BAKOL-983371 format. One record per residue: residue in one letter; x, y, z of N, C-alpha, C in turn. Coordinates in steps of 0.2 Angstrom, whole numbers, padded with zeros to 4 digits, always signed. Example, Ala and Ser with C-alpha at 12.3 -4.5 7.8 and 13.67 -1.06 7.14 Angstrom:
<sites>
a+0066-0028+0039+0062-0022+0039+0066-0016+0039
s+0064-0011+0035+0068-0005+0036+0064+0000+0039
</sites>
This chain:
<sites>
m-0076-0711+0330-0068-0717+0328-0071-0722+0335
k-0067-0725+0332-0069-0732+0338-0060-0737+0337
i-0061-0737+0345-0053-0745+0341-0055-0750+0347
i-0056-0757+0343-0055-0763+0345-0048-0766+0345
n-0049-0771+0349-0044-0776+0354-0043-0781+0351
i-0037-0785+0346-0038-0791+0344-0032-0795+0348
s-0033-0802+0351-0030-0806+0354-0027-0809+0345
t-0021-0806+0346-0020-0814+0343-0011-0820+0345
k-0012-0822+0338-0005-0830+0340+0002-0826+0334
g+0001-0824+0332+0006-0821+0329+0009-0823+0323
n+0014-0824+0318+0011-0830+0312+0008-0829+0309
t+0004-0829+0303+0002-0826+0298-0007-0829+0304
d-0006-0828+0308-0016-0829+0310-0020-0823+0306
i-0026-0824+0307-0028-0827+0303-0036-0825+0308
v-0039-0819+0309-0044-0817+0309-0049-0816+0312
d-0053-0819+0313-0060-0817+0308-0062-0809+0314
i-0066-0803+0309-0064-0799+0314-0073-0793+0311
t-0079-0797+0306-0081-0796+0303-0087-0793+0312
y-0087-0800+0311-0095-0799+0318-0094-0792+0322
e-0088-0791+0326-0084-0786+0328-0087-0780+0325
i-0088-0780+0320-0089-0772+0315-0092-0770+0312
f-0097-0779+0311-0106-0778+0310-0105-0774+0317
q-0107-0778+0325-0108-0774+0330-0105-0768+0329
l-0103-0763+0329-0100-0761+0330-0105-0753+0322
v-0106-0755+0319-0107-0749+0314-0117-0751+0318
n-0121-0757+0319-0128-0756+0321-0126-0753+0329
r-0120-0750+0331-0121-0751+0341-0124-0742+0337
e-0120-0743+0333-0118-0733+0331-0123-0732+0324
e-0126-0733+0326-0135-0733+0321-0132-0729+0314
f-0127-0734+0314-0122-0731+0306-0125-0731+0299
q-0127-0728+0295-0134-0735+0291-0130-0732+0281
n-0126-0727+0281-0125-0722+0274-0118-0722+0273
g-0117-0725+0275-0106-0720+0271-0101-0728+0271
l-0094-0727+0273-0089-0730+0271-0089-0730+0282
v-0084-0738+0281-0083-0737+0289-0076-0738+0288
h-0070-0735+0288-0063-0735+0289-0059-0742+0291
l-0056-0747+0289-0052-0750+0297-0045-0747+0297
f-0044-0750+0301-0032-0747+0299-0030-0751+0306
v-0028-0756+0307-0024-0759+0309-0017-0757+0312
k-0016-0752+0317-0009-0751+0321-0004-0756+0323
g+0003-0755+0316+0007-0759+0320+0013-0758+0315
s+0013-0761+0311+0020-0762+0305+0020-0771+0304
t+0021-0775+0308+0017-0781+0306+0010-0783+0309
a+0006-0783+0303-0002-0783+0303-0006-0780+0296
a-0011-0784+0296-0013-0781+0290-0022-0784+0289
i-0023-0778+0286-0033-0782+0286-0034-0785+0277
t-0037-0788+0280-0041-0784+0270-0046-0790+0271
t-0051-0794+0264-0057-0796+0267-0054-0806+0263
m-0057-0810+0266-0053-0819+0264-0062-0823+0266
e-0062-0826+0260-0068-0831+0261-0062-0834+0272
n-0071-0836+0274-0069-0838+0279-0067-0848+0281
d-0063-0849+0277-0059-0855+0274-0054-0859+0277
p-0057-0862+0282-0047-0866+0283-0044-0869+0279
n-0046-0868+0278-0040-0874+0266-0035-0867+0263
l-0042-0863+0262-0040-0853+0260-0037-0851+0265
f-0036-0851+0273-0029-0849+0273-0027-0854+0276
e-0026-0859+0276-0021-0865+0272-0014-0863+0265
d-0020-0862+0260-0014-0857+0255-0013-0852+0255
f-0016-0847+0255-0013-0842+0258-0006-0838+0260
k-0007-0843+0270-0001-0844+0276+0002-0848+0267
a+0006-0853+0262+0008-0855+0260+0012-0849+0252
a+0006-0846+0250+0008-0842+0244+0016-0836+0246
l+0010-0835+0253+0014-0828+0257+0022-0833+0259
e+0024-0842+0259+0029-0840+0261+0035-0842+0257
k+0033-0840+0248+0032-0844+0246+0040-0834+0241
f+0034-0828+0244+0033-0822+0242+0041-0820+0251
a+0038-0820+0254+0042-0820+0260+0044-0823+0267
p+0048-0827+0262+0048-0836+0270+0049-0831+0274
y+0049-0832+0281+0050-0832+0288+0055-0835+0288
n+0057-0843+0287+0065-0843+0287+0071-0840+0281
f+0075-0831+0283+0078-0829+0280+0083-0827+0280
n+0085-0824+0279+0091-0819+0282+0090-0811+0281
y+0086-0810+0284+0086-0803+0280+0087-0799+0282
k+0088-0790+0283+0094-0784+0285+0088-0783+0289
h+0084-0784+0289+0081-0782+0294+0080-0785+0301
h+0082-0790+0301+0086-0796+0308+0094-0793+0312
q+0099-0785+0305+0103-0785+0307+0099-0780+0316
t+0094-0770+0312+0091-0769+0314+0090-0770+0322
w+0086-0775+0322+0083-0776+0330+0082-0780+0332
g+0085-0785+0327+0091-0795+0333+0079-0794+0335
d+0075-0795+0332+0070-0798+0334+0067-0802+0326
n+0072-0804+0319+0069-0809+0317+0062-0809+0312
n+0058-0802+0313+0052-0804+0311+0053-0801+0306
g+0057-0800+0301+0055-0795+0294+0051-0796+0290
a+0050-0803+0289+0044-0808+0285+0036-0806+0284
a+0037-0802+0293+0031-0803+0294+0033-0791+0292
h+0036-0791+0292+0038-0782+0291+0034-0782+0282
i+0038-0786+0277+0036-0787+0270+0029-0792+0270
r+0026-0796+0272+0021-0798+0274+0014-0793+0272
a+0015-0788+0281+0011-0783+0280+0008-0778+0277
s+0016-0777+0274+0015-0772+0268+0012-0774+0262
l+0015-0777+0261+0012-0786+0251+0002-0782+0253
v+0001-0785+0258-0007-0785+0260-0010-0781+0263
g-0007-0772+0265-0010-0770+0268-0012-0765+0277
m-0013-0762+0278-0013-0758+0283-0022-0755+0286
s-0024-0756+0279-0030-0752+0282-0036-0754+0273
i-0043-0755+0277-0047-0757+0272-0054-0755+0273
v-0055-0748+0266-0065-0745+0267-0070-0751+0262
i-0073-0751+0267-0085-0755+0270-0085-0748+0266
p-0087-0751+0260-0094-0744+0260-0104-0748+0267
v-0105-0744+0265-0111-0746+0272-0121-0747+0268
l-0123-0749+0267-0131-0746+0263-0135-0750+0269
n-0140-0743+0274-0144-0743+0274-0144-0745+0283
g-0135-0747+0284-0134-0752+0290-0131-0760+0291
n-0129-0762+0281-0128-0768+0280-0123-0764+0276
l-0114-0769+0279-0106-0767+0277-0110-0773+0270
m-0107-0770+0266-0110-0771+0260-0103-0775+0255
l-0105-0779+0262-0100-0789+0260-0100-0793+0256
g-0099-0794+0249-0101-0803+0244-0102-0808+0249
a-0107-0813+0250-0110-0818+0251-0106-0820+0260
y-0099-0822+0255-0094-0825+0260-0085-0822+0260
q-0086-0813+0259-0080-0810+0261-0085-0811+0270
r-0076-0807+0272-0078-0806+0280-0074-0802+0280
l-0072-0799+0283-0063-0794+0287-0058-0800+0289
v-0054-0798+0289-0051-0803+0291-0044-0801+0294
l-0041-0798+0303-0035-0795+0302-0029-0803+0300
i-0026-0797+0302-0018-0803+0299-0014-0802+0303
d-0010-0805+0308-0005-0804+0313-0002-0806+0311
f+0006-0806+0308+0013-0807+0305+0018-0808+0309
d+0014-0804+0316+0024-0807+0316+0024-0810+0322
t+0032-0813+0321+0032-0823+0326+0031-0822+0334
r+0025-0818+0337+0024-0821+0343+0014-0815+0345
p+0013-0819+0347+0006-0816+0352+0003-0812+0352
r+0003-0807+0348+0001-0798+0349-0005-0798+0350
n-0005-0791+0356-0014-0786+0358-0013-0778+0350
r-0018-0784+0346-0018-0777+0341-0023-0771+0343
e-0022-0765+0339-0029-0763+0343-0031-0759+0334
v-0037-0762+0336-0039-0759+0323-0045-0752+0327
v-0042-0749+0323-0046-0740+0322-0049-0740+0319
i-0056-0738+0319-0063-0740+0315-0066-0730+0315
n-0065-0730+0308-0068-0726+0307-0074-0723+0302
f-0080-0719+0307-0086-0718+0300-0085-0715+0296
i-0089-0712+0290-0088-0708+0286-0095-0707+0282
k-0098-0702+0285-0106-0704+0283-0106-0698+0276
t-0113-0700+0271-0115-0701+0266-0118-0696+0264
r-0119-0695+0256-0128-0693+0258-0132-0697+0256
g-0137-0695+0257-0142-0701+0250-0145-0708+0253
</sites>
């Protein structure tokens, strides 16, 4: 198990972490199996996307329709931190992902990138936990 730290800007900041994960796979000499990524915290998520700034803007606009930041969520009454949208967005996208590895290569599509998305309303330092699950053959 490994942990990497990623600094974010918050407010649906999308950070490409593909290279960091690729480096870990190589450093660990991990050849075949699964890499499991999990972001700690309830206001961030991990998924795959094409690394396209226009797609990032489209993604943010779509989420703004589902869970707008400027809404009076009941969660705001709990802690007074006004990040109800961040919690809902993170739950919709998900906090973990599993990527197959074959012959030391992440089995991602040509344009598919691993991204950490921080939905919180302020900059954060996020911890991503990485597990290597070896398989036979």
